[in-house]
ChimeraX commands (.cxc) that place a marker at each C-alpha (Angstrom):
marker #1 position 4.38,18.17,-8.25 radius 0.5
marker #1 position 2.96,15.44,-10.42 radius 0.5
marker #1 position 0.75,12.73,-8.94 radius 0.5
marker #1 position 3.39,9.98,-8.97 radius 0.5
marker #1 position 6.02,12.09,-7.20 radius 0.5
marker #1 position 3.35,13.06,-4.67 radius 0.5
marker #1 position 2.47,9.37,-4.19 radius 0.5
marker #1 position 6.11,8.47,-3.50 radius 0.5
marker #1 position 6.44,11.41,-1.12 radius 0.5
marker #1 position 3.29,10.40,0.78 radius 0.5
marker #1 position 4.39,6.76,1.03 radius 0.5
marker #1 position 7.78,7.84,2.38 radius 0.5
marker #1 position 5.98,10.00,4.95 radius 0.5
marker #1 position 3.78,7.04,5.92 radius 0.5
marker #1 position 6.83,4.82,6.45 radius 0.5
marker #1 position 8.56,7.56,8.46 radius 0.5
marker #1 position 5.45,7.98,10.62 radius 0.5
marker #1 position 5.30,4.24,11.28 radius 0.5
marker #1 position 8.99,4.21,12.18 radius 0.5
marker #1 position 8.62,7.24,14.49 radius 0.5
marker #1 position 5.48,6.07,16.28 radius 0.5
marker #1 position 5.89,2.29,16.48 radius 0.5
marker #1 position 8.66,0.99,18.73 radius 0.5
marker #1 position 8.62,-2.32,16.82 radius 0.5
marker #1 position 9.59,-0.45,13.64 radius 0.5
marker #1 position 12.90,0.78,15.02 radius 0.5
marker #1 position 15.77,-0.60,12.97 radius 0.5
marker #1 position 13.42,-2.18,10.42 radius 0.5
marker #1 position 13.82,-1.58,6.69 radius 0.5
marker #1 position 11.32,0.52,4.77 radius 0.5
marker #1 position 10.54,-2.51,2.62 radius 0.5
marker #1 position 9.63,-4.56,5.68 radius 0.5
marker #1 position 7.38,-1.77,6.97 radius 0.5
marker #1 position 5.66,-1.53,3.59 radius 0.5
marker #1 position 5.11,-5.27,3.37 radius 0.5
marker #1 position 4.60,-6.16,7.02 radius 0.5
marker #1 position 2.56,-3.43,8.68 radius 0.5
marker #1 position -1.15,-3.82,7.92 radius 0.5
marker #1 position -1.92,-0.16,8.58 radius 0.5
marker #1 position 0.76,1.00,6.18 radius 0.5
marker #1 position -0.50,-1.51,3.59 radius 0.5
marker #1 position -4.00,-0.07,3.90 radius 0.5
marker #1 position -2.65,3.44,3.32 radius 0.5
marker #1 position -0.53,2.21,0.42 radius 0.5
marker #1 position -3.52,0.52,-1.23 radius 0.5
marker #1 position -5.66,3.61,-0.78 radius 0.5
marker #1 position -3.00,5.99,-2.10 radius 0.5
marker #1 position -2.27,3.76,-5.11 radius 0.5
marker #1 position -5.96,3.38,-5.95 radius 0.5
marker #1 position -6.43,7.15,-5.66 radius 0.5
marker #1 position -3.42,7.86,-7.90 radius 0.5
marker #1 position -4.72,5.41,-10.51 radius 0.5
marker #1 position -8.13,7.07,-10.37 radius 0.5
marker #1 position -6.57,10.53,-10.78 radius 0.5
marker #1 position -4.58,9.22,-13.75 radius 0.5
marker #1 position -7.79,8.10,-15.42 radius 0.5
marker #1 position -6.93,4.42,-15.23 radius 0.5
marker #1 position -9.89,2.13,-15.56 radius 0.5
marker #1 position -9.41,-0.86,-13.33 radius 0.5
marker #1 position -11.45,-3.87,-12.38 radius 0.5
marker #1 position -10.78,-3.10,-8.73 radius 0.5
marker #1 position -13.91,-1.72,-7.18 radius 0.5
marker #1 position -12.71,-1.32,-3.63 radius 0.5
marker #1 position -9.46,-0.52,-1.88 radius 0.5
marker #1 position -9.89,-3.81,-0.02 radius 0.5
marker #1 position -9.40,-5.77,-3.24 radius 0.5
marker #1 position -6.13,-3.96,-3.86 radius 0.5
marker #1 position -5.09,-4.67,-0.28 radius 0.5
marker #1 position -5.90,-8.36,-0.82 radius 0.5
marker #1 position -3.63,-8.42,-3.87 radius 0.5
marker #1 position -0.82,-6.76,-1.90 radius 0.5
marker #1 position -1.20,-9.32,0.91 radius 0.5
marker #1 position -1.34,-12.20,-1.57 radius 0.5
marker #1 position 1.84,-11.11,-3.30 radius 0.5
marker #1 position 3.59,-10.51,0.01 radius 0.5
marker #1 position 2.67,-13.78,1.62 radius 0.5
marker #1 position 2.35,-15.92,-1.52 radius 0.5
marker #1 position -1.09,-16.85,-0.26 radius 0.5
marker #1 position -3.64,-18.18,-2.75 radius 0.5
marker #1 position -5.99,-15.51,-4.07 radius 0.5
marker #1 position -9.64,-15.56,-3.17 radius 0.5
marker #1 position -12.47,-16.22,-5.60 radius 0.5
marker #1 position -13.21,-12.48,-5.81 radius 0.5
marker #1 position -9.93,-11.92,-7.66 radius 0.5
marker #1 position -10.34,-14.64,-10.25 radius 0.5
marker link #1:1,2 radius 0.2
marker link #1:2,3 radius 0.2
marker link #1:3,4 radius 0.2
marker link #1:4,5 radius 0.2
marker link #1:5,6 radius 0.2
marker link #1:6,7 radius 0.2
marker link #1:7,8 radius 0.2
marker link #1:8,9 radius 0.2
marker link #1:9,10 radius 0.2
marker link #1:10,11 radius 0.2
marker link #1:11,12 radius 0.2
marker link #1:12,13 radius 0.2
marker link #1:13,14 radius 0.2
marker link #1:14,15 radius 0.2
marker link #1:15,16 radius 0.2
marker link #1:16,17 radius 0.2
marker link #1:17,18 radius 0.2
marker link #1:18,19 radius 0.2
marker link #1:19,20 radius 0.2
marker link #1:20,21 radius 0.2
marker link #1:21,22 radius 0.2
marker link #1:22,23 radius 0.2
marker link #1:23,24 radius 0.2
marker link #1:24,25 radius 0.2
marker link #1:25,26 radius 0.2
marker link #1:26,27 radius 0.2
marker link #1:27,28 radius 0.2
marker link #1:28,29 radius 0.2
marker link #1:29,30 radius 0.2
marker link #1:30,31 radius 0.2
marker link #1:31,32 radius 0.2
marker link #1:32,33 radius 0.2
marker link #1:33,34 radius 0.2
marker link #1:34,35 radius 0.2
marker link #1:35,36 radius 0.2
marker link #1:36,37 radius 0.2
marker link #1:37,38 radius 0.2
marker link #1:38,39 radius 0.2
marker link #1:39,40 radius 0.2
marker link #1:40,41 radius 0.2
marker link #1:41,42 radius 0.2
marker link #1:42,43 radius 0.2
marker link #1:43,44 radius 0.2
marker link #1:44,45 radius 0.2
marker link #1:45,46 radius 0.2
marker link #1:46,47 radius 0.2
marker link #1:47,48 radius 0.2
marker link #1:48,49 radius 0.2
marker link #1:49,50 radius 0.2
marker link #1:50,51 radius 0.2
marker link #1:51,52 radius 0.2
marker link #1:52,53 radius 0.2
marker link #1:53,54 radius 0.2
marker link #1:54,55 radius 0.2
marker link #1:55,56 radius 0.2
marker link #1:56,57 radius 0.2
marker link #1:57,58 radius 0.2
marker link #1:58,59 radius 0.2
marker link #1:59,60 radius 0.2
marker link #1:60,61 radius 0.2
marker link #1:61,62 radius 0.2
marker link #1:62,63 radius 0.2
marker link #1:63,64 radius 0.2
marker link #1:64,65 radius 0.2
marker link #1:65,66 radius 0.2
marker link #1:66,67 radius 0.2
marker link #1:67,68 radius 0.2
marker link #1:68,69 radius 0.2
marker link #1:69,70 radius 0.2
marker link #1:70,71 radius 0.2
marker link #1:71,72 radius 0.2
marker link #1:72,73 radius 0.2
marker link #1:73,74 radius 0.2
marker link #1:74,75 radius 0.2
marker link #1:75,76 radius 0.2
marker link #1:76,77 radius 0.2
marker link #1:77,78 radius 0.2
marker link #1:78,79 radius 0.2
marker link #1:79,80 radius 0.2
marker link #1:80,81 radius 0.2
marker link #1:81,82 radius 0.2
marker link #1:82,83 radius 0.2
marker link #1:83,84 radius 0.2
marker link #1:84,85 radius 0.2
view
């Protein structure tokens, strides 16, 4: 299985785990879980950063936390911090 199919499979498993284990996630869309659950966002950021690293992508992101900050900024339309400028 190539890295991108594996990434999608792992993210689906993460969403399913959140739905199975969190009573608040019952009846909630996968999109809302991906964008609203901080723990799932942390996993998503880590998995995406790892897939990019495996693909040989050179990025300016030095930590998973910076990727998480971008995800939160896009989700909430919050202004980005000075570390992302």
